[in-house]
N, C-alpha and C positions, 0 to 999 in steps of 0.2 A: 093922550091915554082918554080915557072915558072914564068917568067917575064907578063905573060898574067893574072896568077890567082894574082899577085901583084898588077896590074893594077886596074883590078876588085875589089878587095879590099879597094881600095884606092878612087875608084869611087863610091863604095858604102858606104864608112864612112866618108868622107870628104864633108862639105857641106859650100859653102861660103853665107852668108845672110849678107844683110844689110836693117838697118831701117832710118828715118830719120823724120826731126818736123821741121816744118817752122812757125816761129812766127812773124806777125803784129805789131808794136811797134810804140806807139806815146810818146814825151816824154824821160824820163828817163827809167821810169819803168812800163808806162798805156800798157797791152798788149790789142791790138783790133782785133786779129784774130788770129787763133792756128788749125794747120792742125791735130793735134794728130800726134801720132807717125805709119808712113805708111812703109811697105817694098817695095823692090826696083825691080828693073830690071838691073841686071849685062849682059853687052852687049857681044857679040862675041869679037871684037874689044876688048872688056875691060879685056876678061883672057887675050887673046895673048900678047896685049902690057904692060897690067899694072901687070900682075902677070906672065905667062908662060916664057916673054923675062926677066923680072926681073931677077927671080930666077937664070935666064941663065946669068946673066950679061952681055946683048946683048947690042949693040948701039941704037936698034930701041925702048928700055921698054921704059916707062913712067911712070912717078910719080904724082898723085892725087895733085895737087895746086891749084886748082879753083873751089869753085862751081857756077853754072850757073840757071837762074829762065827764065821763059818761061809760055806761055799762050797756050801754044800749046797740045797736046797727048801723049800719055802713048810712051815712046820710044820702039820698037820693039828689039828684038833680035840683028837684023842686022844694028841697027840703029848706025849713029856714030854723028849725029849733034841732036840738043835740039829743038823741034817744038815749033817754037814759040818765039825763045831767046830774053830777054831783051837786051840791047847795053851793059851792062856793068858785068863783072862777079866778085866775090868777090873772095880774096884770102883765102885760109882756114888755118885753126892753125890745127894740127894735135898730138893728143895725146894717149899714153897706157901708161899700168903699164908691169912690169917686168915678172908677172905673168897671163898676160892677153890674148886673145887669138882674139883680138879686136881692133878696132883703131878708134877714134873719129876723127870727122873733125869738126868746128865749122867757123863758119862765120857769120860777119854782112853785110848786104847791106845798106849804112848809109842813110838817107835823105841830109844829110850834102854834100854828093858827085853826087847828082843829077844822081842816077843810074836809075830813071825815070824820064821824065821831063813832062809826064802828067800822068792821072789817068788809071793805066795797070790794066787789071783782071789777076794775075798769078795763074795758074793751074799745073804749072810743074818745076820741080827741076832735077841735073843734077851734076856730078861731070867731071873735066877735068883736062888735065896736063899744060894749057897752058890758057892766060888769054883773048886769041885770036885764034880762030883753034882751031885745037885739036881732039884730037877722044872722046867721051863721053865713060867712064868707064861704069855708072848705073845711072839711075835715074826712075823716075815715077809722075803721076799724084795723086794732091790732089784737094780737093772742093775748086772751084775759088774762091780768096779772090781780093777786089778790093782795090788795091795798090795806095797812094795818093801820093803825091812828098814832105809829110810833116811828111812821117812814112819810119820807119826802117824796114827792113826785119832779121831776125836773125837764123840763120841755123843750125840743130845739125844733123848729119851725122855720121852713126854707120856702120862698116863693121866687120864683123864678121865670124869667123871660127867654126864648131866645127864638 
């Protein structure tokens, strides 16, 4: 098999897909807003920094460590930031099983951490390597939700290969 044919088969057969869910909560268990599940947009730099360079064990590679929320638009393929991002990012916890082709990231933006200091209309989400700066791996928008200072935001973000 030629290298060109092998590359084409991988391009045709391997798919990276992500989806997320954002929930607003009051108190311990009261859900007051739910985005439902939405697919994401993986950015060009996300593929380069988080996948290609990581597979090559290059020093310039990145790993997802934080989620960001914002009030902006859909990040384009060339985006490196999240439009309208609120000031605080939440650390993510990653989990997978030994037989899985997916990784699940979860995060909580706790009201006790004062991640918003006034009511914010949240409408987009993204995954990042660092708690400040860094390059956007993936993100997308959802129906805007008004987040109050007494509310927490719980995030679930799945990335899978098929």
